N, C-alpha and C positions, 0 to 999 in steps of 0.2 A: 822839634825839630826831630825828624826820622833817622834812625841811624842806618847808614848805609857800610857796605859790606866794602874792603879795600878793593883796590883794581887787582891785587895780585893774589886776592881769592877768587873773585871774578873771573880770573883768566883760568881758575881749576875747575869752574861751573860749566857746564854746558848750556851754551846759547839759551838754548828751546824751553830752558827752567825760568828764564826773564823775559824771552821775547815770544810774542807769537809770530814774528817775522812778516808785521802787516804788509812792506814793501816788498815780498817776495811771494808774489800771486799761485806758483805753481810748484809742486810737490811730487815726488816720487818716493812711494816706501818699498824697501827692498828687504825681502823676509830671506832669511840665512839658517841654512842646517850646517854645522859644523861634521866634517866626514875624518877629520886627520886636526888631531891637536895641534903640532908642528906646524902645518899648514896653515894654520888658523891663527896660532900665535904670530908667523911671519904678516899675514894679512892685516890682523888687528894692528899689529907695530907700524907701518904704512899707511893704517888707516887714521891714526890716532892723530898726527899734524895735518889732518883735514880737517880735523873736528871743530867747529866754532864754536868759540867760549863765549860767555858774558861778558868778558872784558869791554868795556867802554869802544865804541867806535871812534876812529879817530876823529879829529876837528880839522877842518882846512877851511881857509879863507873863511872863517865864521861859523861855518856848516859841520855837521856831521858827515862823514863818510860811509853811507853803508853799503854790505855788500852785495854783491849781484848774485852770489850763490850761499848758501848755508847748509854744512853737512852737522847730522848728529848720529848719535847711535844707542841702542837700548839693548843690553842682554837680559835674557833667561836666565833664572838658577840652573838650568838644565845646560844653557850655553854656558855660562863659567864651567859649569863640571867638564863639558866638552872640551872646552879651552884646559883644562887642566887645572882650575882652582881649587885647592883642598877645602875638602869638608867642614875641617876646622876654622876655615876663612869665609866659606859660604854661610855656617851656621851663625853668622854674627848680623847676616842680614836679617831685615822683619820676618816672622813665620809666614804672611802672607805671599811674601816674595819667595819663600823657599817652596812651598807649597802650588803655585802657581794659581789660573785663574779658572782651570778646565776641572776642579775636582767637584764632586760634588754638594760638600759644603759650602765653598766657596760660590761656586754657582748660584746656590741658594741665595747664599745673602748679598750678591750683585743681582740677583732677579734674573739670572742667564737660565731661564727653564721654558719648559715648552717648545716655540717656534725657534727662541733664541738659546736652545740647549746647546754646549759645546758639541755634542755629537752630529749638530747640523750645523758648525762653523766650516766657512771653507776655508780658513786657515788655522791653525793650531789646535785645533781640535783634536779628539782622541783618535780619531779615524784620517788624521791627517799627519803630512810629514811633521817632524819637530820645527818650532820655532825657536832658535837659537838667540839670533842678532837679528833686530830692525836696523836699518839704516835708512833714515829720515834723509832725504836732498830736496832742500828749496832752490825754487830759481826766480830768478825777476822777469827773464823771457823764456820761450822754449828753446831759442838757442845757447841761453847761459845753462838753463837746467840739462838741454842733451851735452851740452862740453863736461859738465863736473859729472854726468851719469858714464860718459866713457871711460873718466878715467876710472870710476870704480867697475866697472866692466873689466880693463885692464887688470886690475888688483886680484879681481877674481879669478878669471882666467889664470893669472900665475900661479892661484892655488892647485892649478889642473885638478879640480874637482875635490880637493878638501875642505872648500869652503862653499 
C-alpha cells in the first residue's frame, strides 16, 4: 500500500507539484520583477488565496469536479530577497536555489552552454531583467484563461509598478 499525504498537508502544497493539469490545455507564464518590497508583499498576500493547492478535488455525484483554472507561483532567491525575506531564512534553501541557474558553474552542470548559454536567454539571463516570480496560469478554455489573467492584471496594476 502506498502512503498518501493527508488532505491537510496536500492543501499546503501547490497543485502543479502533484498534477500536470491535463484537463487544462492552455497556460500563460507571467514573469515578474519586484521593484518595491511593500507593494510586492501586498501583491503576494492577494495572490495566495488564488493559488491552486494539491488538495483533492471535490466529488459531486460520484465524479471529481475539476477546476477550470489553476494558478501557481514560483519564486527565485533574488525574488525572496526583493520581497524582504532575510538572508538567514533564505540560506536554509538548497545552495542550487540560492545560486540560481545562470551562474557559470550551474550552467555547465545543466548543459546551458554555447547556443543555450544564459547570455543568449530571452528571459532570466544576465543581460535580461531579473525574474523574481513566475506566475503560471492554466485554463480549460481561452475564456477561462482570459478571465483568470484579467484578475492578475488587476492585482499587478494595484502595485503601481512595484511588481
